[in-house]
C-alpha positions as CSV (number, residue, x, y, z in Angstrom):
1,M,-18.7,-31.1,2.5
2,I,-19.3,-32.9,-0.7
3,V,-18.7,-36.6,-1.0
4,R,-18.0,-38.0,-4.4
5,E,-17.0,-41.4,-6.0
6,L,-13.4,-41.8,-7.2
7,S,-12.7,-43.1,-10.7
8,K,-10.6,-46.3,-11.1
9,A,-7.7,-44.2,-12.2
10,E,-8.0,-42.0,-9.1
11,C,-8.1,-45.2,-6.9
12,L,-5.0,-46.6,-8.5
13,A,-3.2,-43.3,-8.2
14,A,-4.0,-43.3,-4.4
15,L,-2.7,-46.9,-4.1
16,S,0.5,-45.9,-6.0
17,A,1.1,-42.8,-3.9
18,N,0.7,-44.5,-0.5
19,R,2.8,-47.1,1.4
20,V,0.7,-48.1,4.4
21,A,-2.7,-49.7,4.2
22,K,-5.0,-51.6,6.4
23,L,-5.2,-55.3,5.3
24,A,-8.5,-57.0,5.9
25,C,-8.7,-60.8,5.8
26,A,-11.0,-63.4,7.4
27,R,-10.8,-66.9,8.7
28,D,-13.6,-69.1,10.2
29,N,-16.0,-66.1,9.8
30,R,-13.8,-63.9,12.0
31,P,-12.4,-60.7,10.5
32,Y,-8.8,-59.6,11.0
33,V,-7.5,-56.2,10.2
34,V,-3.8,-55.1,10.5
35,P,-1.6,-52.3,9.1
36,L,0.5,-53.3,6.1
37,F,3.5,-51.7,4.4
38,Y,3.2,-52.3,0.7
39,A,4.3,-51.2,-2.8
40,Y,1.9,-51.0,-5.7
41,A,2.9,-51.7,-9.3
42,D,1.0,-52.9,-12.4
43,G,-2.1,-54.2,-10.7
44,W,-0.4,-55.8,-7.8
45,A,0.3,-54.8,-4.2
46,Y,3.5,-56.3,-2.9
47,A,4.3,-56.9,0.7
48,F,6.4,-58.8,3.2
49,T,5.6,-60.5,6.5
50,M,6.8,-63.1,9.0
51,P,4.8,-66.2,9.9
52,G,1.8,-65.5,12.2
53,R,-1.9,-64.9,12.2
54,K,-2.0,-62.7,9.2
55,L,-0.2,-65.2,7.0
56,D,-2.2,-68.2,8.3
57,T,-5.4,-66.3,7.7
58,M,-4.5,-65.4,4.1
59,R,-3.3,-68.9,3.3
60,T,-6.7,-70.3,4.5
61,N,-8.8,-67.7,2.7
62,P,-6.9,-65.7,0.0
63,A,-9.7,-63.2,-0.5
64,V,-8.4,-60.0,1.0
65,A,-8.9,-56.2,0.9
66,L,-6.7,-53.2,1.4
67,L,-7.9,-49.8,2.7
68,V,-5.9,-46.7,2.0
69,E,-6.9,-43.5,3.7
70,E,-5.5,-40.0,3.1
71,A,-6.1,-36.6,4.7
72,T,-6.5,-33.9,2.0
73,A,-6.7,-30.2,2.1
74,G,-9.9,-29.7,4.2
75,G,-11.1,-33.2,3.4
76,W,-10.3,-36.9,3.1
77,R,-10.0,-39.7,0.6
78,S,-10.4,-43.5,1.1
79,V,-9.8,-46.4,-1.3
80,V,-10.7,-50.1,-1.0
81,A,-8.8,-52.5,-3.2
82,E,-9.8,-56.2,-3.3
83,G,-8.3,-59.3,-4.7
84,P,-6.6,-62.6,-4.0
85,F,-3.4,-63.1,-1.9
86,E,-0.6,-65.0,-3.6
87,E,2.5,-66.1,-1.7
88,L,5.9,-65.8,-3.4
89,P,7.8,-68.7,-1.9
90,D,11.5,-68.9,-1.9
91,R,11.8,-71.6,-4.5
92,I,12.2,-72.1,-8.3
93,G,9.5,-70.5,-10.3
94,F,9.1,-67.5,-8.0
95,K,12.6,-65.9,-8.2
96,H,11.6,-63.1,-10.6
97,Q,8.4,-62.2,-8.6
98,R,10.3,-62.2,-5.3
99,E,13.1,-60.0,-6.7
100,H,10.5,-57.6,-8.2
101,A,8.8,-57.4,-4.8
102,W,12.1,-56.7,-3.0
103,A,13.0,-54.1,-5.6
104,L,9.7,-52.2,-5.2
105,L,9.6,-52.4,-1.4
106,S,13.3,-51.6,-0.9
107,R,12.9,-48.2,-2.6
108,H,11.7,-46.9,0.8
109,A,13.6,-46.5,4.0
110,D,12.9,-49.1,6.7
111,W,10.6,-51.1,4.4
112,W,11.3,-54.3,6.2
113,E,10.6,-53.3,9.8
114,P,6.8,-53.5,9.9
115,G,6.8,-57.0,8.5
116,A,10.0,-58.3,10.3
117,L,9.6,-57.0,13.8
118,K,7.5,-59.0,16.2
119,P,6.7,-58.4,19.8
120,V,8.4,-61.6,20.8
121,R,11.8,-62.9,19.8
122,P,11.6,-65.6,17.1
123,P,13.4,-68.9,17.6
124,I,16.9,-69.1,16.2
125,S,16.9,-70.8,12.8
126,D,19.3,-71.3,10.0
127,Q,16.5,-70.6,7.5
128,S,14.9,-67.3,6.7
129,R,11.3,-67.1,7.9
130,H,10.3,-64.0,5.9
131,V,7.5,-64.3,3.3
132,F,7.0,-62.1,0.3
133,F,3.5,-62.0,-1.1
134,R,1.4,-60.0,-3.5
135,I,-2.3,-59.1,-3.9
136,H,-3.8,-59.0,-7.4
137,I,-5.9,-55.9,-7.3
138,E,-9.1,-57.0,-9.1
139,T,-11.5,-54.3,-8.0
140,T,-11.3,-50.8,-6.5
141,S,-13.7,-48.3,-5.1
142,G,-13.1,-45.0,-3.4
143,R,-14.7,-41.9,-2.1
144,E,-13.5,-38.4,-1.4
145,G,-14.9,-35.7,0.9
146,V,-14.1,-32.2,-0.2
147,P,-15.1,-28.8,1.1
148,E,-18.1,-27.1,-0.6
C-alpha cells in the first residue's frame, strides 16, 4: 500500500461528497468525539443538533475538527477539517444562514434524525429547541492509502 497526501481540492471534494463525519471538540482539557450529519458548501459545514454536551462544549470552546473517512477500492481516504463553530440562532440577523443550512441539509432523507433524536424524551416545550450551526473550514489535511 502506498500512502499519499491529499491536495486541498481533494480534501474539499471528500467533504462535499460525504454526509457523516466525526466531530471533535474539547472542554476543560477533555476531548469529546461524536458522529455528525452535515452538509458542506462554500467553505462551511452546516449541521443541526439539540441542546446537550456537544453544543455546550462547542459554545465553551468553538475550535472544532471534522474527520471524514472513506473506504475506496482496495484502500482508504481520510480528511480532517478544522475551524471555528458558529451557532445560527433563531433571531434577526441569522435568518438567511439558517434557511441556507436547512436547504442544504434537507436535500437528504432523514437529515434531521441524527441531531433531533435523543435517548431520553425531552421536556414538553412551546419553543423549538433545535440548533443550527456551521463550522468555517479554515484548514484541511488528508491522506489516502492505495494499493501498489
